[in-house]
C-alpha positions as CSV (number, residue, x, y, z in Angstrom):
1,M,59.4,132.8,76.7
2,A,55.9,134.1,77.4
3,Q,54.3,131.0,76.1
4,Q,56.3,128.8,78.4
5,G,55.7,130.8,81.5
6,G,51.9,131.2,81.8
7,S,50.1,129.0,79.4
8,S,46.8,127.5,80.6
9,G,44.9,124.5,79.6
10,G,42.9,126.5,77.0
11,D,46.0,128.1,75.4
12,H,47.7,125.0,73.9
13,D,48.0,124.3,70.3
14,P,45.3,121.8,69.3
15,A,48.0,119.5,67.9
16,Q,49.5,119.3,71.4
17,V,46.4,118.7,73.4
18,R,46.2,114.9,73.6
19,P,45.5,112.4,76.3
20,S,48.8,111.2,77.8
21,F,48.3,107.7,76.6
22,G,47.4,108.9,73.1
23,R,50.5,111.1,72.9
24,W,52.7,108.2,74.1
25,L,51.1,105.8,71.5
26,D,51.4,108.4,68.7
27,D,55.1,109.1,69.5
28,G,55.8,105.4,69.7
29,V,54.2,104.8,66.3
30,A,56.3,107.7,64.9
31,R,59.5,106.1,66.3
32,G,58.5,102.8,64.6
33,E,57.9,104.6,61.3
34,T,61.4,106.1,61.5
35,A,62.9,102.7,62.2
36,I,61.0,101.1,59.3
37,A,62.1,103.9,56.9
38,A,65.7,103.4,58.0
39,V,65.5,99.6,57.5
40,V,63.9,100.0,54.1
41,L,66.6,102.5,53.0
42,V,69.4,100.1,54.1
43,A,67.7,97.2,52.4
44,M,67.4,99.1,49.2
45,V,71.1,99.9,49.2
46,L,72.0,96.3,49.9
47,V,69.7,94.8,47.3
48,A,70.8,97.3,44.6
49,A,74.5,96.6,45.4
50,A,73.9,92.8,45.4
51,Q,72.1,93.0,42.0
52,A,75.0,95.0,40.5
53,I,77.6,92.6,41.8
54,L,75.8,89.5,40.7
55,R,75.1,91.0,37.3
56,N,78.9,91.5,36.7
57,L,79.7,88.1,38.1
58,S,77.0,86.4,36.0
59,L,79.1,87.0,32.9
60,H,81.6,84.4,34.1
61,L,80.1,82.4,36.9
62,G,77.1,80.1,36.7
63,W,76.1,80.4,40.4
64,A,75.9,84.1,40.0
65,R,73.5,83.8,37.0
66,A,71.3,81.4,39.1
67,A,71.4,83.9,42.1
68,L,70.5,86.7,39.8
69,E,67.4,84.8,38.5
70,Q,66.4,84.3,42.2
71,I,66.3,88.1,42.8
72,G,64.5,89.1,39.6
73,W,62.1,91.1,41.8
74,T,64.9,93.6,42.7
75,D,63.6,96.4,40.4
76,A,60.0,96.1,41.7
77,F,61.4,96.0,45.3
78,L,63.4,99.2,44.8
79,Q,60.4,101.0,43.3
80,T,58.2,99.9,46.1
81,G,60.9,100.9,48.7
82,T,60.8,104.4,47.3
83,L,57.0,104.4,47.8
84,V,57.3,103.1,51.3
85,V,59.8,105.8,52.3
86,A,57.7,108.5,50.7
87,F,54.5,107.4,52.5
88,L,56.3,107.0,55.8
89,G,57.7,110.5,55.4
90,A,54.2,111.8,54.7
91,S,52.9,110.0,57.8
92,L,55.7,111.4,60.0
93,A,55.0,114.9,58.6
94,T,51.4,114.6,59.8
95,H,52.7,113.4,63.2
96,S,54.7,116.6,63.7
97,D,52.2,118.9,61.8
98,K,54.8,119.6,59.1
99,H,52.6,118.5,56.2
100,L,51.4,121.1,53.7
101,G,48.4,123.0,54.8
102,I,46.6,126.3,54.2
103,D,46.2,127.5,57.8
104,V,45.2,131.1,57.4
105,L,41.8,130.4,58.9
106,Q,43.4,128.6,61.9
107,R,45.6,131.6,62.5
108,I,42.7,134.0,62.8
109,A,40.1,131.7,64.4
110,P,39.3,131.5,68.1
111,G,40.7,128.6,70.1
112,R,37.6,126.4,70.1
113,V,37.1,126.9,66.4
114,Q,40.7,125.8,65.8
115,Y,40.0,122.5,67.6
116,A,36.8,122.1,65.7
117,M,38.6,122.7,62.4
118,R,41.3,120.2,63.3
119,A,38.7,117.6,64.2
120,V,36.8,118.0,61.0
121,V,39.9,118.1,58.8
122,G,41.5,115.1,60.6
123,L,38.4,112.9,60.4
124,G,37.7,114.0,56.8
125,A,41.2,113.2,55.7
126,A,41.0,109.9,57.4
127,T,37.9,109.0,55.5
128,I,39.4,110.1,52.2
129,A,42.6,108.1,52.9
130,F,40.5,105.0,53.8
131,M,38.5,105.3,50.6
132,L,41.7,105.6,48.6
133,A,43.2,102.5,50.4
134,R,40.1,100.5,49.5
135,A,40.0,101.7,45.9
136,F,43.7,100.9,45.3
137,G,43.4,97.6,47.2
138,D,40.4,96.4,45.1
139,A,42.1,97.4,41.9
140,L,45.4,95.7,42.8
141,L,43.7,92.5,43.9
142,A,41.8,92.3,40.6
143,K,45.0,92.9,38.8
144,G,46.8,90.4,41.0
145,L,44.7,87.5,39.5
146,E,46.2,88.0,36.1
147,R,49.1,85.6,35.5
148,P,51.6,86.5,32.8
149,P,53.1,83.7,30.7
150,A,56.5,84.0,32.5
151,Y,54.9,82.5,35.6
152,D,53.0,79.8,33.9
153,F,54.0,76.1,34.2
154,L,52.6,73.4,32.0
155,D,52.4,69.8,32.8
156,V,50.1,66.8,32.2
157,T,47.5,68.3,34.5
158,G,47.4,71.6,32.7
159,A,48.6,75.2,33.4
160,M,49.5,76.3,36.9
161,H,51.6,79.0,38.6
162,V,55.2,78.1,38.8
163,C,55.0,78.4,42.6
164,D,52.3,75.8,42.7
165,A,54.1,73.3,40.5
166,P,56.1,70.4,42.2
167,A,59.7,71.4,42.7
168,R,60.9,68.2,41.1
169,A,58.9,68.9,37.9
170,V,60.2,72.5,37.8
171,A,63.8,71.3,38.1
172,A,63.2,68.6,35.5
173,A,62.0,71.3,33.0
174,G,65.2,73.3,33.6
175,L,63.4,76.1,35.3
176,S,63.9,77.8,38.6
177,R,61.2,78.8,41.1
178,P,61.5,82.2,42.9
179,G,61.6,80.9,46.5
180,A,61.2,84.2,48.3
181,F,58.3,85.3,46.2
182,C,56.6,82.0,46.4
183,A,56.8,82.1,50.2
184,A,55.4,85.7,50.3
185,R,52.7,84.7,47.7
186,W,51.6,81.8,50.0
187,A,51.4,84.1,53.0
188,L,49.3,86.7,51.2
189,A,46.9,84.0,49.9
190,R,46.3,83.0,53.5
191,V,45.1,86.5,54.4
192,G,42.9,86.8,51.3
193,A,45.3,88.8,49.1
194,P,46.3,86.4,46.2
195,V,48.9,87.8,43.8
196,E,50.5,86.2,40.8
197,T,53.6,88.5,40.3
198,P,56.1,90.2,42.5
199,R,55.3,93.6,41.0
200,V,51.7,93.4,42.2
201,M,52.8,92.1,45.5
202,F,55.0,95.1,46.1
203,Q,52.4,97.5,44.9
204,L,50.1,96.3,47.7
205,V,52.1,98.7,49.9
206,V,50.1,101.6,48.4
207,P,46.7,100.7,50.0
208,V,48.5,99.6,53.2
209,M,50.2,103.0,53.6
210,F,47.0,104.8,52.7
211,L,45.3,102.8,55.5
212,F,48.1,103.7,57.9
213,I,47.7,107.4,57.1
214,S,44.0,107.1,57.5
215,V,44.5,105.7,61.1
216,R,47.0,108.5,61.9
217,M,44.7,111.3,60.6
218,G,41.7,109.7,62.3
219,F,43.6,109.7,65.6
220,K,44.5,113.3,65.3
221,G,41.0,114.3,64.4
222,A,39.6,112.2,67.3
223,T,42.0,113.7,69.8
224,A,41.1,117.2,68.7
225,A,37.4,116.4,69.1
226,F,38.1,114.9,72.5
227,A,40.0,118.0,73.6
228,L,37.1,120.2,72.3
229,A,34.6,118.2,74.2
230,R,36.7,118.8,77.4
231,G,36.5,122.5,76.9
232,A,40.0,123.1,75.5
233,G,40.6,126.4,73.7
234,S,38.0,128.3,75.7
235,G,40.4,131.0,76.9
236,Q,42.1,131.5,73.5
237,T,41.2,134.5,71.4
238,A,41.5,135.1,67.7
239,S,44.3,137.6,68.0
240,G,47.7,136.7,66.6
241,P,49.0,133.4,65.1
242,R,48.3,130.0,66.5
243,P,50.4,129.3,69.7
244,H,52.6,126.9,67.8
245,G,56.0,128.4,68.7
246,R,58.2,125.7,67.3
């Protein structure tokens, strides 16, 4: 009650002092993250159910066996979906300041020191997350150039990826080409991320999500620094806990 009645510009929690456009953008991104997490969860349930149904039908129906071969990437997709939901949850936790943290110092520090600490921690975490994204990305792209025998196709011109082989030649050899993966592989190659297997393709979500968290933490650190530069926290003392109140 007391916090709602007479708070001044210098008494706000550093997490809440953001430019109006920045707050709107951050909240919008959080809503998008929530929607993506919901879509991924629904997709995981549907894909797992489809795999189970086709596996049972494949014992008696040829078309079910063919369809099951087309979704051989299901296990990798489910594993990656779990990663996506976990990373989105971590990003949403940082949005609402619900992530794990040792905040004893922030509870006893004066207002401007709180802002400074948030700026340093946010920008430092953004840097670390960016470095992790780069390291994972480089490792996966190097791994992505390795082509297992299951995706090799041999013809008179030599060995090639089954997605690069002519459709007629693949059919004549009695093989099937994973259409969805081949389309995604083509798209990734256009943006400089060549992959040879669905598993590596799905694992690319790890550096992408680290990069996303880097942007989120960098934004939080930058907005704290911006608030500090505008003089926020000048009237807040070190007594009592942070004015979080939620």
